[in-house]
HTML snippet that shows the backbone in 3Dmol.js (N, CA, C, O; Angstrom):
<script src="https://3Dmol.org/build/3Dmol-min.js"></script>
<div id="view" style="width:600px;height:400px;position:relative"></div>
<script>
const pdb = `
ATOM      1  N   MET A   1       0.784  -1.161  -0.057  1.00  0.00           N
ATOM      2  CA  MET A   1      -0.113   0.306  -0.078  1.00  0.00           C
ATOM      3  C   MET A   1       0.796   1.133  -0.006  1.00  0.00           C
ATOM      4  O   MET A   1       1.768   0.947   0.727  1.00  0.00           O
ATOM      5  N   THR A   2       0.654   2.160  -0.726  1.00  0.00           N
ATOM      6  CA  THR A   2       1.255   3.498  -0.987  1.00  0.00           C
ATOM      7  C   THR A   2       0.128   4.583  -0.606  1.00  0.00           C
ATOM      8  O   THR A   2      -1.017   4.480  -1.046  1.00  0.00           O
ATOM      9  N   THR A   3       0.553   5.687   0.289  1.00  0.00           N
ATOM     10  CA  THR A   3      -0.467   6.582   0.547  1.00  0.00           C
ATOM     11  C   THR A   3       0.325   7.916   0.957  1.00  0.00           C
ATOM     12  O   THR A   3       1.529   7.845   1.202  1.00  0.00           O
ATOM     13  N   THR A   4      -0.306   9.023   1.023  1.00  0.00           N
ATOM     14  CA  THR A   4       0.344  10.199   1.157  1.00  0.00           C
ATOM     15  C   THR A   4       0.059  10.697   2.444  1.00  0.00           C
ATOM     16  O   THR A   4      -1.145  10.760   2.696  1.00  0.00           O
ATOM     17  N   ILE A   5       1.058  11.176   3.583  1.00  0.00           N
ATOM     18  CA  ILE A   5       0.512  11.689   4.739  1.00  0.00           C
ATOM     19  C   ILE A   5       1.455  12.896   4.731  1.00  0.00           C
ATOM     20  O   ILE A   5       2.423  13.021   3.981  1.00  0.00           O
ATOM     21  N   SER A   6       0.973  13.930   5.834  1.00  0.00           N
ATOM     22  CA  SER A   6       1.729  15.128   5.670  1.00  0.00           C
ATOM     23  C   SER A   6       2.135  15.199   7.319  1.00  0.00           C
ATOM     24  O   SER A   6       1.700  14.446   8.191  1.00  0.00           O
ATOM     25  N   LEU A   7       3.081  16.303   7.496  1.00  0.00           N
ATOM     26  CA  LEU A   7       3.537  16.405   8.824  1.00  0.00           C
ATOM     27  C   LEU A   7       2.799  17.688   9.394  1.00  0.00           C
ATOM     28  O   LEU A   7       2.470  18.629   8.671  1.00  0.00           O
ATOM     29  N   THR A   8       2.559  17.633  10.824  1.00  0.00           N
ATOM     30  CA  THR A   8       1.735  18.681  11.320  1.00  0.00           C
ATOM     31  C   THR A   8       2.869  19.833  11.580  1.00  0.00           C
ATOM     32  O   THR A   8       4.035  19.689  11.213  1.00  0.00           O
ATOM     33  N   THR A   9       2.391  20.976  12.247  1.00  0.00           N
ATOM     34  CA  THR A   9       3.306  21.865  12.552  1.00  0.00           C
ATOM     35  C   THR A   9       4.407  21.401  13.835  1.00  0.00           C
ATOM     36  O   THR A   9       5.484  21.960  14.039  1.00  0.00           O
ATOM     37  N   LYS A  10       3.952  20.451  14.491  1.00  0.00           N
ATOM     38  CA  LYS A  10       4.689  19.773  15.387  1.00  0.00           C
ATOM     39  C   LYS A  10       5.621  18.464  15.006  1.00  0.00           C
ATOM     40  O   LYS A  10       6.108  17.621  15.758  1.00  0.00           O
ATOM     41  N   ARG A  11       5.705  18.608  13.402  1.00  0.00           N
ATOM     42  CA  ARG A  11       6.463  17.553  12.890  1.00  0.00           C
ATOM     43  C   ARG A  11       6.094  16.161  13.314  1.00  0.00           C
ATOM     44  O   ARG A  11       6.910  15.302  13.649  1.00  0.00           O
ATOM     45  N   GLN A  12       4.686  16.003  13.266  1.00  0.00           N
ATOM     46  CA  GLN A  12       4.116  14.640  13.863  1.00  0.00           C
ATOM     47  C   GLN A  12       3.164  14.259  12.391  1.00  0.00           C
ATOM     48  O   GLN A  12       2.704  15.106  11.625  1.00  0.00           O
ATOM     49  N   CYS A  13       3.034  12.857  12.265  1.00  0.00           N
ATOM     50  CA  CYS A  13       2.303  12.398  11.281  1.00  0.00           C
ATOM     51  C   CYS A  13       1.098  11.529  12.003  1.00  0.00           C
ATOM     52  O   CYS A  13       1.014  11.168  13.177  1.00  0.00           O
ATOM     53  N   VAL A  14       0.169  11.314  10.864  1.00  0.00           N
ATOM     54  CA  VAL A  14      -0.993  10.465  11.264  1.00  0.00           C
ATOM     55  C   VAL A  14      -1.080   9.026  10.233  1.00  0.00           C
ATOM     56  O   VAL A  14      -1.301   9.188   9.033  1.00  0.00           O
ATOM     57  N   LEU A  15      -0.913   7.804  10.732  1.00  0.00           N
ATOM     58  CA  LEU A  15      -0.726   6.962   9.967  1.00  0.00           C
ATOM     59  C   LEU A  15      -2.351   6.374   9.758  1.00  0.00           C
ATOM     60  O   LEU A  15      -3.154   6.263  10.684  1.00  0.00           O
ATOM     61  N   PRO A  16      -2.588   6.075   8.512  1.00  0.00           N
ATOM     62  CA  PRO A  16      -4.361   5.377   7.965  1.00  0.00           C
ATOM     63  C   PRO A  16      -4.303   4.333   9.172  1.00  0.00           C
ATOM     64  O   PRO A  16      -3.393   3.639   9.626  1.00  0.00           O
ATOM     65  N   ARG A  17      -5.858   4.534   9.555  1.00  0.00           N
ATOM     66  CA  ARG A  17      -6.283   3.598  10.198  1.00  0.00           C
ATOM     67  C   ARG A  17      -6.195   2.003   9.741  1.00  0.00           C
ATOM     68  O   ARG A  17      -5.843   1.065  10.457  1.00  0.00           O
ATOM     69  N   ASP A  18      -6.488   1.969   8.763  1.00  0.00           N
ATOM     70  CA  ASP A  18      -6.781   0.546   8.001  1.00  0.00           C
ATOM     71  C   ASP A  18      -5.089   0.050   8.053  1.00  0.00           C
ATOM     72  O   ASP A  18      -4.834  -1.108   8.382  1.00  0.00           O
ATOM     73  N   PHE A  19      -4.373   0.672   7.827  1.00  0.00           N
ATOM     74  CA  PHE A  19      -2.897   0.444   7.911  1.00  0.00           C
ATOM     75  C   PHE A  19      -2.197   0.011   9.195  1.00  0.00           C
ATOM     76  O   PHE A  19      -1.327  -0.859   9.227  1.00  0.00           O
ATOM     77  N   CYS A  20      -2.665   0.716  10.294  1.00  0.00           N
ATOM     78  CA  CYS A  20      -2.647   0.267  11.834  1.00  0.00           C
ATOM     79  C   CYS A  20      -3.204  -0.832  12.037  1.00  0.00           C
ATOM     80  O   CYS A  20      -2.589  -1.724  12.620  1.00  0.00           O
ATOM     81  N   GLU A  21      -4.398  -0.993  11.630  1.00  0.00           N
ATOM     82  CA  GLU A  21      -5.140  -2.303  11.877  1.00  0.00           C
ATOM     83  C   GLU A  21      -4.477  -3.611  11.212  1.00  0.00           C
ATOM     84  O   GLU A  21      -4.320  -4.685  11.792  1.00  0.00           O
ATOM     85  N   ARG A  22      -4.178  -3.364  10.109  1.00  0.00           N
ATOM     86  CA  ARG A  22      -3.224  -4.471   9.444  1.00  0.00           C
ATOM     87  C   ARG A  22      -1.992  -4.958  10.001  1.00  0.00           C
ATOM     88  O   ARG A  22      -1.710  -6.147  10.149  1.00  0.00           O
ATOM     89  N   LYS A  23      -1.189  -3.858  10.336  1.00  0.00           N
ATOM     90  CA  LYS A  23       0.033  -4.322  11.145  1.00  0.00           C
ATOM     91  C   LYS A  23      -0.044  -4.295  12.777  1.00  0.00           C
ATOM     92  O   LYS A  23       0.926  -4.309  13.536  1.00  0.00           O
ATOM     93  N   GLY A  24      -1.316  -4.255  13.109  1.00  0.00           N
ATOM     94  CA  GLY A  24      -1.281  -4.179  14.815  1.00  0.00           C
ATOM     95  C   GLY A  24      -0.903  -3.305  15.568  1.00  0.00           C
ATOM     96  O   GLY A  24      -0.608  -3.523  16.743  1.00  0.00           O
ATOM     97  N   LEU A  25      -0.839  -1.856  14.853  1.00  0.00           N
ATOM     98  CA  LEU A  25      -0.306  -0.812  15.685  1.00  0.00           C
ATOM     99  C   LEU A  25      -1.585  -0.172  16.567  1.00  0.00           C
ATOM    100  O   LEU A  25      -2.754  -0.013  16.216  1.00  0.00           O
ATOM    101  N   LYS A  26      -0.999   0.102  17.702  1.00  0.00           N
ATOM    102  CA  LYS A  26      -1.981   0.694  18.899  1.00  0.00           C
ATOM    103  C   LYS A  26      -1.435   2.159  19.086  1.00  0.00           C
ATOM    104  O   LYS A  26      -0.329   2.523  18.687  1.00  0.00           O
ATOM    105  N   PRO A  27      -2.175   2.806  19.620  1.00  0.00           N
ATOM    106  CA  PRO A  27      -1.580   4.350  20.018  1.00  0.00           C
ATOM    107  C   PRO A  27      -0.418   3.954  20.937  1.00  0.00           C
ATOM    108  O   PRO A  27      -0.465   2.941  21.634  1.00  0.00           O
ATOM    109  N   ASN A  28       0.631   4.794  20.913  1.00  0.00           N
ATOM    110  CA  ASN A  28       1.873   4.614  21.592  1.00  0.00           C
ATOM    111  C   ASN A  28       2.471   3.372  21.442  1.00  0.00           C
ATOM    112  O   ASN A  28       3.235   2.918  22.294  1.00  0.00           O
ATOM    113  N   SER A  29       2.174   2.780  20.402  1.00  0.00           N
ATOM    114  CA  SER A  29       3.210   1.544  19.716  1.00  0.00           C
ATOM    115  C   SER A  29       4.398   2.189  19.265  1.00  0.00           C
ATOM    116  O   SER A  29       4.390   3.199  18.562  1.00  0.00           O
ATOM    117  N   PRO A  30       5.482   1.566  19.695  1.00  0.00           N
ATOM    118  CA  PRO A  30       7.003   2.403  19.354  1.00  0.00           C
ATOM    119  C   PRO A  30       7.333   1.892  18.079  1.00  0.00           C
ATOM    120  O   PRO A  30       7.257   0.708  17.750  1.00  0.00           O
ATOM    121  N   LEU A  31       7.727   2.901  17.327  1.00  0.00           N
ATOM    122  CA  LEU A  31       8.222   2.487  15.926  1.00  0.00           C
ATOM    123  C   LEU A  31       9.683   3.095  15.756  1.00  0.00           C
ATOM    124  O   LEU A  31      10.035   4.085  16.398  1.00  0.00           O
ATOM    125  N   ARG A  32      10.536   2.420  14.822  1.00  0.00           N
ATOM    126  CA  ARG A  32      11.574   2.724  14.219  1.00  0.00           C
ATOM    127  C   ARG A  32      11.687   3.516  13.177  1.00  0.00           C
ATOM    128  O   ARG A  32      11.128   3.064  12.177  1.00  0.00           O
ATOM    129  N   VAL A  33      12.329   4.776  13.013  1.00  0.00           N
ATOM    130  CA  VAL A  33      12.449   5.333  11.866  1.00  0.00           C
ATOM    131  C   VAL A  33      14.073   4.969  11.615  1.00  0.00           C
ATOM    132  O   VAL A  33      14.954   4.947  12.475  1.00  0.00           O
ATOM    133  N   THR A  34      14.204   4.690  10.176  1.00  0.00           N
ATOM    134  CA  THR A  34      15.390   4.565   9.744  1.00  0.00           C
ATOM    135  C   THR A  34      15.616   5.285   8.353  1.00  0.00           C
ATOM    136  O   THR A  34      14.887   5.143   7.371  1.00  0.00           O
ATOM    137  N   GLU A  35      16.691   6.043   8.424  1.00  0.00           N
ATOM    138  CA  GLU A  35      16.895   6.968   7.013  1.00  0.00           C
ATOM    139  C   GLU A  35      17.673   5.870   6.212  1.00  0.00           C
ATOM    140  O   GLU A  35      18.598   5.253   6.740  1.00  0.00           O
ATOM    141  N   ILE A  36      17.277   5.646   4.935  1.00  0.00           N
ATOM    142  CA  ILE A  36      17.549   5.197   3.770  1.00  0.00           C
ATOM    143  C   ILE A  36      17.751   6.117   2.433  1.00  0.00           C
ATOM    144  O   ILE A  36      16.948   6.294   1.517  1.00  0.00           O
ATOM    145  N   GLY A  37      18.809   6.543   2.566  1.00  0.00           N
ATOM    146  CA  GLY A  37      18.983   7.261   1.310  1.00  0.00           C
ATOM    147  C   GLY A  37      18.088   8.500   1.436  1.00  0.00           C
ATOM    148  O   GLY A  37      18.224   9.187   2.449  1.00  0.00           O
ATOM    149  N   GLU A  38      17.163   8.865   0.484  1.00  0.00           N
ATOM    150  CA  GLU A  38      16.537  10.003   0.502  1.00  0.00           C
ATOM    151  C   GLU A  38      15.009   9.724   1.141  1.00  0.00           C
ATOM    152  O   GLU A  38      14.059  10.507   1.117  1.00  0.00           O
ATOM    153  N   GLY A  39      15.052   8.433   1.695  1.00  0.00           N
ATOM    154  CA  GLY A  39      13.804   8.224   2.361  1.00  0.00           C
ATOM    155  C   GLY A  39      13.701   7.697   3.643  1.00  0.00           C
ATOM    156  O   GLY A  39      14.801   7.537   4.172  1.00  0.00           O
ATOM    157  N   LEU A  40      12.406   7.262   4.553  1.00  0.00           N
ATOM    158  CA  LEU A  40      12.466   6.856   5.508  1.00  0.00           C
ATOM    159  C   LEU A  40      11.825   5.543   5.371  1.00  0.00           C
ATOM    160  O   LEU A  40      10.955   5.225   4.561  1.00  0.00           O
ATOM    161  N   TYR A  41      12.543   4.618   6.545  1.00  0.00           N
ATOM    162  CA  TYR A  41      11.692   3.360   6.791  1.00  0.00           C
ATOM    163  C   TYR A  41      11.324   3.173   8.183  1.00  0.00           C
ATOM    164  O   TYR A  41      12.057   3.323   9.160  1.00  0.00           O
ATOM    165  N   ILE A  42       9.808   2.745   8.156  1.00  0.00           N
ATOM    166  CA  ILE A  42       9.175   2.752   9.267  1.00  0.00           C
ATOM    167  C   ILE A  42       8.990   1.523   9.790  1.00  0.00           C
ATOM    168  O   ILE A  42       8.225   0.869   9.080  1.00  0.00           O
ATOM    169  N   THR A  43       9.428   0.859  10.867  1.00  0.00           N
ATOM    170  CA  THR A  43       9.167  -0.330  11.313  1.00  0.00           C
ATOM    171  C   THR A  43       8.541  -0.394  12.771  1.00  0.00           C
ATOM    172  O   THR A  43       8.906   0.471  13.567  1.00  0.00           O
ATOM    173  N   PRO A  44       7.606  -1.375  13.188  1.00  0.00           N
ATOM    174  CA  PRO A  44       7.443  -1.555  14.603  1.00  0.00           C
ATOM    175  C   PRO A  44       8.548  -1.972  15.421  1.00  0.00           C
ATOM    176  O   PRO A  44       9.450  -2.657  14.939  1.00  0.00           O
ATOM    177  N   ILE A  45       8.544  -1.632  16.543  1.00  0.00           N
ATOM    178  CA  ILE A  45       9.570  -2.339  17.478  1.00  0.00           C
ATOM    179  C   ILE A  45       8.626  -3.459  18.403  1.00  0.00           C
ATOM    180  O   ILE A  45       7.607  -3.208  19.046  1.00  0.00           O
ATOM    181  N   PRO A  46       9.344  -4.802  18.235  1.00  0.00           N
ATOM    182  CA  PRO A  46       8.288  -5.637  18.814  1.00  0.00           C
ATOM    183  C   PRO A  46       8.536  -5.813  20.224  1.00  0.00           C
ATOM    184  O   PRO A  46       9.671  -5.686  20.683  1.00  0.00           O
ATOM    185  N   GLU A  47       7.245  -6.181  21.145  1.00  0.00           N
ATOM    186  CA  GLU A  47       7.583  -6.373  22.591  1.00  0.00           C
ATOM    187  C   GLU A  47       8.587  -7.288  22.795  1.00  0.00           C
ATOM    188  O   GLU A  47       8.749  -8.227  22.017  1.00  0.00           O
ATOM    189  N   PRO A  48       9.435  -7.071  23.978  1.00  0.00           N
ATOM    190  CA  PRO A  48      10.439  -8.087  24.383  1.00  0.00           C
ATOM    191  C   PRO A  48       9.682  -9.648  24.466  1.00  0.00           C
ATOM    192  O   PRO A  48       8.583  -9.946  24.934  1.00  0.00           O
ATOM    193  N   THR A  49      10.540 -10.352  23.937  1.00  0.00           N
ATOM    194  CA  THR A  49       9.984 -11.948  23.901  1.00  0.00           C
ATOM    195  C   THR A  49      10.163 -12.406  25.536  1.00  0.00           C
ATOM    196  O   THR A  49      10.829 -11.813  26.385  1.00  0.00           O
ATOM    197  N   ALA A  50       9.578 -13.308  25.661  1.00  0.00           N
ATOM    198  CA  ALA A  50       9.565 -13.786  27.152  1.00  0.00           C
ATOM    199  C   ALA A  50      10.933 -14.335  27.277  1.00  0.00           C
ATOM    200  O   ALA A  50      11.348 -14.292  28.435  1.00  0.00           O
ATOM    201  N   GLN A  51      11.858 -14.904  26.298  1.00  0.00           N
ATOM    202  CA  GLN A  51      13.203 -15.174  26.453  1.00  0.00           C
ATOM    203  C   GLN A  51      14.037 -13.857  26.938  1.00  0.00           C
ATOM    204  O   GLN A  51      14.851 -13.913  27.860  1.00  0.00           O
ATOM    205  N   GLU A  52      13.792 -12.876  26.340  1.00  0.00           N
ATOM    206  CA  GLU A  52      14.406 -11.617  26.671  1.00  0.00           C
ATOM    207  C   GLU A  52      14.410 -11.082  28.191  1.00  0.00           C
ATOM    208  O   GLU A  52      15.333 -10.759  28.939  1.00  0.00           O
ATOM    209  N   PHE A  53      12.801 -11.122  28.373  1.00  0.00           N
ATOM    210  CA  PHE A  53      12.663 -10.748  29.605  1.00  0.00           C
ATOM    211  C   PHE A  53      13.138 -11.724  30.810  1.00  0.00           C
ATOM    212  O   PHE A  53      13.480 -11.343  31.930  1.00  0.00           O
ATOM    213  N   GLU A  54      13.090 -13.041  30.355  1.00  0.00           N
ATOM    214  CA  GLU A  54      13.650 -13.823  31.365  1.00  0.00           C
ATOM    215  C   GLU A  54      15.069 -13.694  31.763  1.00  0.00           C
ATOM    216  O   GLU A  54      15.378 -13.928  32.931  1.00  0.00           O
ATOM    217  N   LYS A  55      16.065 -13.298  30.789  1.00  0.00           N
ATOM    218  CA  LYS A  55      17.246 -13.038  30.784  1.00  0.00           C
ATOM    219  C   LYS A  55      17.470 -11.852  31.699  1.00  0.00           C
ATOM    220  O   LYS A  55      18.234 -11.777  32.661  1.00  0.00           O
ATOM    221  N   VAL A  56      16.561 -10.844  31.152  1.00  0.00           N
ATOM    222  CA  VAL A  56      16.697  -9.382  32.233  1.00  0.00           C
ATOM    223  C   VAL A  56      16.541  -9.813  33.583  1.00  0.00           C
ATOM    224  O   VAL A  56      17.289  -9.355  34.447  1.00  0.00           O
ATOM    225  N   VAL A  57      15.548 -10.741  33.896  1.00  0.00           N
ATOM    226  CA  VAL A  57      15.516 -11.113  35.325  1.00  0.00           C
ATOM    227  C   VAL A  57      16.582 -11.571  35.797  1.00  0.00           C
ATOM    228  O   VAL A  57      17.022 -10.996  36.792  1.00  0.00           O
ATOM    229  N   ARG A  58      17.300 -12.682  35.273  1.00  0.00           N
ATOM    230  CA  ARG A  58      18.179 -13.267  35.587  1.00  0.00           C
ATOM    231  C   ARG A  58      19.477 -12.342  35.862  1.00  0.00           C
ATOM    232  O   ARG A  58      20.088 -12.372  36.930  1.00  0.00           O
ATOM    233  N   LEU A  59      19.820 -11.523  34.779  1.00  0.00           N
ATOM    234  CA  LEU A  59      20.801 -10.878  34.921  1.00  0.00           C
ATOM    235  C   LEU A  59      20.475  -9.411  35.936  1.00  0.00           C
ATOM    236  O   LEU A  59      21.323  -8.519  35.922  1.00  0.00           O
ATOM    237  N   SER A  60      19.672  -9.309  36.478  1.00  0.00           N
ATOM    238  CA  SER A  60      19.144  -8.403  37.481  1.00  0.00           C
ATOM    239  C   SER A  60      19.180  -8.777  38.943  1.00  0.00           C
ATOM    240  O   SER A  60      19.020  -8.087  39.951  1.00  0.00           O
ATOM    241  N   GLY A  61      19.447 -10.124  38.771  1.00  0.00           N
ATOM    242  CA  GLY A  61      19.349 -10.844  40.421  1.00  0.00           C
ATOM    243  C   GLY A  61      18.337 -11.574  40.816  1.00  0.00           C
ATOM    244  O   GLY A  61      18.400 -12.202  41.872  1.00  0.00           O
ATOM    245  N   GLY A  62      17.038 -11.603  39.868  1.00  0.00           N
ATOM    246  CA  GLY A  62      15.829 -12.180  40.191  1.00  0.00           C
ATOM    247  C   GLY A  62      14.654 -11.623  40.121  1.00  0.00           C
ATOM    248  O   GLY A  62      14.599 -10.481  39.662  1.00  0.00           O
ATOM    249  N   PRO A  63      13.666 -12.160  40.472  1.00  0.00           N
ATOM    250  CA  PRO A  63      12.249 -11.115  40.505  1.00  0.00           C
ATOM    251  C   PRO A  63      12.268  -9.879  41.424  1.00  0.00           C
ATOM    252  O   PRO A  63      12.893  -9.821  42.483  1.00  0.00           O
ATOM    253  N   PRO A  64      11.535  -8.927  40.914  1.00  0.00           N
ATOM    254  CA  PRO A  64      11.661  -7.730  41.871  1.00  0.00           C
ATOM    255  C   PRO A  64      10.844  -7.822  43.199  1.00  0.00           C
ATOM    256  O   PRO A  64       9.791  -8.454  43.295  1.00  0.00           O
ATOM    257  N   THR A  65      11.312  -7.275  43.998  1.00  0.00           N
ATOM    258  CA  THR A  65      10.667  -7.350  45.337  1.00  0.00           C
ATOM    259  C   THR A  65       9.806  -6.077  45.693  1.00  0.00           C
ATOM    260  O   THR A  65       9.166  -5.859  46.721  1.00  0.00           O
ATOM    261  N   LYS A  66       9.957  -5.331  44.618  1.00  0.00           N
ATOM    262  CA  LYS A  66       8.966  -3.831  44.924  1.00  0.00           C
ATOM    263  C   LYS A  66       8.552  -3.620  43.467  1.00  0.00           C
ATOM    264  O   LYS A  66       8.928  -4.229  42.465  1.00  0.00           O
ATOM    265  N   ARG A  67       7.751  -2.684  43.583  1.00  0.00           N
ATOM    266  CA  ARG A  67       7.463  -2.217  42.306  1.00  0.00           C
ATOM    267  C   ARG A  67       8.447  -1.664  41.321  1.00  0.00           C
ATOM    268  O   ARG A  67       9.529  -1.166  41.630  1.00  0.00           O
ATOM    269  N   PHE A  68       7.967  -1.800  40.089  1.00  0.00           N
ATOM    270  CA  PHE A  68       9.015  -1.094  38.895  1.00  0.00           C
ATOM    271  C   PHE A  68       9.017   0.213  39.397  1.00  0.00           C
ATOM    272  O   PHE A  68       8.086   0.576  40.115  1.00  0.00           O
ATOM    273  N   THR A  69      10.001   1.019  39.096  1.00  0.00           N
ATOM    274  CA  THR A  69      10.163   2.309  39.144  1.00  0.00           C
ATOM    275  C   THR A  69      10.622   2.810  37.708  1.00  0.00           C
ATOM    276  O   THR A  69      10.847   1.882  36.932  1.00  0.00           O
ATOM    277  N   LYS A  70      10.792   3.992  37.233  1.00  0.00           N
ATOM    278  CA  LYS A  70      10.519   4.454  35.849  1.00  0.00           C
ATOM    279  C   LYS A  70      12.429   4.095  35.513  1.00  0.00           C
ATOM    280  O   LYS A  70      12.912   3.943  34.392  1.00  0.00           O
ATOM    281  N   LYS A  71      13.151   4.042  36.764  1.00  0.00           N
ATOM    282  CA  LYS A  71      14.620   3.578  36.656  1.00  0.00           C
ATOM    283  C   LYS A  71      14.932   2.226  36.435  1.00  0.00           C
ATOM    284  O   LYS A  71      15.931   1.856  35.818  1.00  0.00           O
ATOM    285  N   ASP A  72      14.101   1.493  36.925  1.00  0.00           N
ATOM    286  CA  ASP A  72      13.888   0.007  36.688  1.00  0.00           C
ATOM    287  C   ASP A  72      13.589  -0.241  35.226  1.00  0.00           C
ATOM    288  O   ASP A  72      14.277  -0.985  34.527  1.00  0.00           O
ATOM    289  N   GLU A  73      12.489   0.444  34.787  1.00  0.00           N
ATOM    290  CA  GLU A  73      12.080   0.225  33.441  1.00  0.00           C
ATOM    291  C   GLU A  73      13.237   0.576  32.564  1.00  0.00           C
ATOM    292  O   GLU A  73      13.551  -0.363  31.832  1.00  0.00           O
ATOM    293  N   ARG A  74      13.876   1.521  32.440  1.00  0.00           N
ATOM    294  CA  ARG A  74      14.890   2.183  31.795  1.00  0.00           C
ATOM    295  C   ARG A  74      15.996   1.098  31.829  1.00  0.00           C
ATOM    296  O   ARG A  74      16.489   0.810  30.739  1.00  0.00           O
ATOM    297  N   MET A  75      16.493   0.403  33.025  1.00  0.00           N
ATOM    298  CA  MET A  75      17.428  -0.579  32.720  1.00  0.00           C
ATOM    299  C   MET A  75      16.919  -1.728  32.302  1.00  0.00           C
ATOM    300  O   MET A  75      17.749  -2.442  31.739  1.00  0.00           O
ATOM    301  N   VAL A  76      15.644  -2.238  32.392  1.00  0.00           N
ATOM    302  CA  VAL A  76      15.003  -3.530  31.716  1.00  0.00           C
ATOM    303  C   VAL A  76      15.220  -3.263  30.218  1.00  0.00           C
ATOM    304  O   VAL A  76      15.777  -4.150  29.571  1.00  0.00           O
ATOM    305  N   LEU A  77      14.881  -2.259  29.669  1.00  0.00           N
ATOM    306  CA  LEU A  77      14.904  -1.780  28.428  1.00  0.00           C
ATOM    307  C   LEU A  77      16.131  -1.530  27.973  1.00  0.00           C
ATOM    308  O   LEU A  77      16.234  -1.610  26.749  1.00  0.00           O
ATOM    309  N   GLY A  78      17.295  -1.193  28.689  1.00  0.00           N
ATOM    310  CA  GLY A  78      18.693  -0.988  28.167  1.00  0.00           C
ATOM    311  C   GLY A  78      19.221  -2.540  28.033  1.00  0.00           C
ATOM    312  O   GLY A  78      19.865  -2.790  27.014  1.00  0.00           O
ATOM    313  N   VAL A  79      19.006  -3.588  28.963  1.00  0.00           N
ATOM    314  CA  VAL A  79      19.358  -4.906  29.131  1.00  0.00           C
ATOM    315  C   VAL A  79      18.711  -5.609  27.742  1.00  0.00           C
ATOM    316  O   VAL A  79      19.359  -6.441  27.105  1.00  0.00           O
ATOM    317  N   ILE A  80      17.486  -5.219  27.383  1.00  0.00           N
ATOM    318  CA  ILE A  80      16.783  -6.036  26.137  1.00  0.00           C
ATOM    319  C   ILE A  80      17.557  -5.381  24.872  1.00  0.00           C
ATOM    320  O   ILE A  80      17.961  -6.023  23.903  1.00  0.00           O
ATOM    321  N   LYS A  81      17.685  -4.004  25.060  1.00  0.00           N
ATOM    322  CA  LYS A  81      18.586  -3.775  23.872  1.00  0.00           C
ATOM    323  C   LYS A  81      19.821  -4.001  23.614  1.00  0.00           C
ATOM    324  O   LYS A  81      20.238  -3.990  22.456  1.00  0.00           O
ATOM    325  N   ASN A  82      20.598  -4.242  24.666  1.00  0.00           N
ATOM    326  CA  ASN A  82      21.893  -5.031  24.522  1.00  0.00           C
ATOM    327  C   ASN A  82      21.807  -6.416  23.996  1.00  0.00           C
ATOM    328  O   ASN A  82      22.380  -6.824  22.985  1.00  0.00           O
ATOM    329  N   VAL A  83      20.965  -7.160  24.855  1.00  0.00           N
ATOM    330  CA  VAL A  83      20.430  -8.669  24.260  1.00  0.00           C
ATOM    331  C   VAL A  83      20.145  -8.569  22.790  1.00  0.00           C
ATOM    332  O   VAL A  83      20.543  -9.500  22.090  1.00  0.00           O
ATOM    333  N   ARG A  84      19.512  -7.568  22.225  1.00  0.00           N
ATOM    334  CA  ARG A  84      19.098  -7.540  20.767  1.00  0.00           C
ATOM    335  C   ARG A  84      20.174  -7.325  20.112  1.00  0.00           C
ATOM    336  O   ARG A  84      20.414  -8.135  19.216  1.00  0.00           O
ATOM    337  N   ALA A  85      21.128  -6.223  20.327  1.00  0.00           N
ATOM    338  CA  ALA A  85      22.031  -5.925  19.883  1.00  0.00           C
ATOM    339  C   ALA A  85      23.322  -7.101  19.345  1.00  0.00           C
ATOM    340  O   ALA A  85      23.827  -7.340  18.247  1.00  0.00           O
ATOM    341  N   LYS A  86      23.548  -7.722  20.913  1.00  0.00           N
ATOM    342  CA  LYS A  86      24.312  -9.037  20.604  1.00  0.00           C
ATOM    343  C   LYS A  86      23.714 -10.123  19.747  1.00  0.00           C
ATOM    344  O   LYS A  86      24.352 -10.978  19.135  1.00  0.00           O
ATOM    345  N   LYS A  87      22.478  -9.986  19.781  1.00  0.00           N
ATOM    346  CA  LYS A  87      21.833 -11.516  18.807  1.00  0.00           C
ATOM    347  C   LYS A  87      22.076 -10.989  17.455  1.00  0.00           C
ATOM    348  O   LYS A  87      22.606 -11.700  16.601  1.00  0.00           O
ATOM    349  N   ASN A  88      21.675  -9.646  17.191  1.00  0.00           N
ATOM    350  CA  ASN A  88      21.840  -9.190  15.820  1.00  0.00           C
ATOM    351  C   ASN A  88      23.340  -9.396  15.282  1.00  0.00           C
ATOM    352  O   ASN A  88      23.665  -9.755  14.150  1.00  0.00           O
ATOM    353  N   HIS A  89      24.207  -9.069  16.406  1.00  0.00           N
ATOM    354  CA  HIS A  89      25.667  -8.960  15.825  1.00  0.00           C
ATOM    355  C   HIS A  89      25.972 -10.435  15.387  1.00  0.00           C
ATOM    356  O   HIS A  89      26.602 -10.640  14.349  1.00  0.00           O
ATOM    357  N   ARG A  90      25.579 -11.338  16.079  1.00  0.00           N
ATOM    358  CA  ARG A  90      26.012 -12.579  15.793  1.00  0.00           C
ATOM    359  C   ARG A  90      25.584 -13.179  14.491  1.00  0.00           C
ATOM    360  O   ARG A  90      26.206 -14.120  13.999  1.00  0.00           O
ATOM    361  N   SER A  91      24.578 -12.673  13.949  1.00  0.00           N
ATOM    362  CA  SER A  91      23.672 -13.135  12.780  1.00  0.00           C
ATOM    363  C   SER A  91      24.580 -12.634  11.721  1.00  0.00           C
ATOM    364  O   SER A  91      24.281 -12.774  10.535  1.00  0.00           O
TER     365      SER A  91
END
`;
const viewer = $3Dmol.createViewer("view");
viewer.addModel(pdb, "pdb");
viewer.setStyle({}, {cartoon: {color: "spectrum"}});
viewer.zoomTo();
viewer.render();
</script>
């Protein structure tokens, strides 16, 4: 599917509803934008897999004993990013 969208004054854009429904995108879904030549390539960032989350729990010393804070969340996302980078580097 090819369509034309435009940027708002805040440099935001809206993806067509049918496109989002087909791709399973919901509000606040994280998207990765990659610059390719003169174009942009937009891909969804998948939720962490169970294996990635289990590895984060192991690396952090076990299950949390308190509620997750924003700092904890940033740490978890950072570890997942590192796990994915190592996995992609081996490919």
